[in-house]
C-alpha positions in Angstrom: 62.8 42.5 -23.2 62.2 46.1 -22.2 64.1 48.8 -24.1 64.0 52.5 -24.9 61.5 53.5 -27.6 62.9 54.6 -30.9 61.2 56.7 -33.7 61.2 53.5 -35.8 58.8 52.0 -33.3 56.2 54.7 -33.9 53.9 52.9 -36.3 53.9 49.7 -34.1 53.0 51.6 -30.9 50.2 53.5 -32.8 48.9 50.1 -33.9 48.9 49.0 -30.3 46.7 51.9 -29.4 44.4 51.1 -32.3 44.1 47.5 -31.1 42.9 48.8 -27.7 40.1 51.0 -29.2 37.2 51.0 -28.2 37.7 48.9 -25.1 40.4 51.0 -23.3 40.7 54.2 -25.5 38.3 56.3 -27.5 39.1 56.8 -31.2 39.7 60.5 -30.6 42.7 59.7 -28.4 44.8 58.5 -31.3 45.4 62.2 -32.3 46.5 62.9 -28.7 48.9 59.9 -28.7 50.6 60.9 -31.9 51.0 64.4 -30.6 52.5 62.9 -27.4 55.0 60.8 -29.4 55.9 63.8 -31.6 56.2 66.6 -29.0 55.7 65.4 -25.4 57.8 62.3 -25.2 60.3 62.2 -22.3 61.0 58.6 -21.4 59.2 55.9 -23.3 59.8 52.2 -23.3 58.7 49.2 -25.4 58.3 45.6 -24.4 59.4 43.1 -27.1 58.9 39.4 -27.5 60.8 37.9 -30.4 61.3 41.3 -31.9 57.5 42.1 -31.8 56.4 45.0 -29.7 53.8 43.7 -27.3 53.6 46.7 -24.9 54.7 50.3 -24.4 54.6 52.9 -21.7 56.1 56.2 -20.8 57.1 58.6 -18.0 56.7 62.4 -18.0 58.5 64.6 -15.4 57.2 67.6 -13.5 60.3 68.4 -11.5 59.0 71.7 -10.0 56.4 69.5 -8.3 58.8 66.6 -7.6 56.4 64.4 -9.5 56.5 62.0 -12.4 53.6 60.6 -14.4 53.3 57.1 -15.8 51.8 57.7 -19.3 50.3 56.0 -22.3 50.4 52.4 -21.3 49.5 50.1 -24.2 49.5 46.3 -24.2 48.6 44.1 -27.3 45.2 42.6 -26.6 46.5 39.1 -27.3 48.9 39.6 -24.4 46.5 41.0 -21.8 46.8 39.0 -18.6 50.3 37.7 -19.3 52.1 40.0 -17.0 53.5 42.4 -19.6 51.7 45.4 -18.2 52.8 44.5 -14.7 56.5 44.2 -15.7 56.5 47.4 -17.8 54.9 49.4 -15.0 57.3 48.0 -12.4 60.2 48.7 -14.7 59.2 52.4 -14.8 58.6 52.6 -11.0 62.0 51.1 -10.5 63.4 53.6 -12.9 61.8 56.4 -10.9 63.1 55.0 -7.6 66.6 55.9 -8.7 65.6 59.5 -9.2 65.9 61.5 -5.9 64.1 64.5 -7.5 60.8 62.5 -7.6 58.6 62.2 -4.5 55.3 61.3 -6.1 54.4 59.0 -9.0 51.0 59.6 -10.6 49.0 57.9 -13.4 46.0 59.3 -15.3 43.8 56.4 -16.4 40.2 55.5 -16.8 37.6 53.4 -15.1 38.6 50.6 -17.5 42.1 50.2 -16.1 42.3 51.8 -12.7 42.1 48.5 -10.9 45.3 47.4 -12.6 47.1 50.4 -11.0 45.5 49.9 -7.7 47.0 46.4 -7.6 50.4 48.1 -8.2 50.0 50.3 -5.2 48.5 53.5 -6.7 45.8 55.1 -4.7 42.8 56.9 -6.3 42.9 60.7 -5.8 40.2 62.1 -8.1 37.6 61.1 -10.7 36.3 63.3 -13.5 33.5 61.9 -15.6 33.7 61.8 -19.4 37.1 63.5 -19.3 38.9 61.6 -22.1 35.6 61.1 -24.1 32.0 60.1 -23.5 32.1 57.1 -21.1 35.9 57.4 -20.6 36.4 58.9 -17.1 39.6 60.3 -15.8 41.0 58.5 -12.7 44.0 60.3 -11.2 46.0 57.9 -9.0 49.3 58.3 -7.1 51.9 56.6 -5.0 54.9 57.9 -3.0 58.2 57.2 -4.5 59.5 54.8 -1.9 63.1 55.9 -2.3 62.3 59.4 -1.1 60.0 58.8 1.9 
C-alpha cells in the first residue's frame, strides 16, 4: 500500500536511509535527509507491506520552471528487486500527470541508481563527479510530463 508520509514515519524512513548506506548513500547524506524531512518536504509517500515501511519517496515542485523533482527514494535492502521502487516511482509519475502545471519531471540520483530511472523513461542530462560525496556522482535525469506534451 502506498500512502502519504506522516511525521510518525520519520524514524522508520531515516532507518531506511541508514540501511542503504554505504551502497547507495554516503553517511553525510543523513543530515541532508533529516533537513529535507523537517523543512523541505512537499509531497512524500511511503510504501507499506503488513504495516512495515519498505519504501519511501517524494516530490518537490518548482512551479516557476513548470518542473517537479522525484526526491529521496529509499527502498529496504531486503526488498530490492521486488518491484517496490518501480511502483513507488510510477505512483509519483502518475500523480504528476494529473498536474497541468508540470511539464518536466526530473530526478537527481547517482551512478549507483541511474539505470533504474533510465528504465522508467528518464533521460540523462548531466553528470557531476563527486557531487554528493567522494565516489557519489550527481546524475541529473528528466522526462517530459506526458499529460502536458
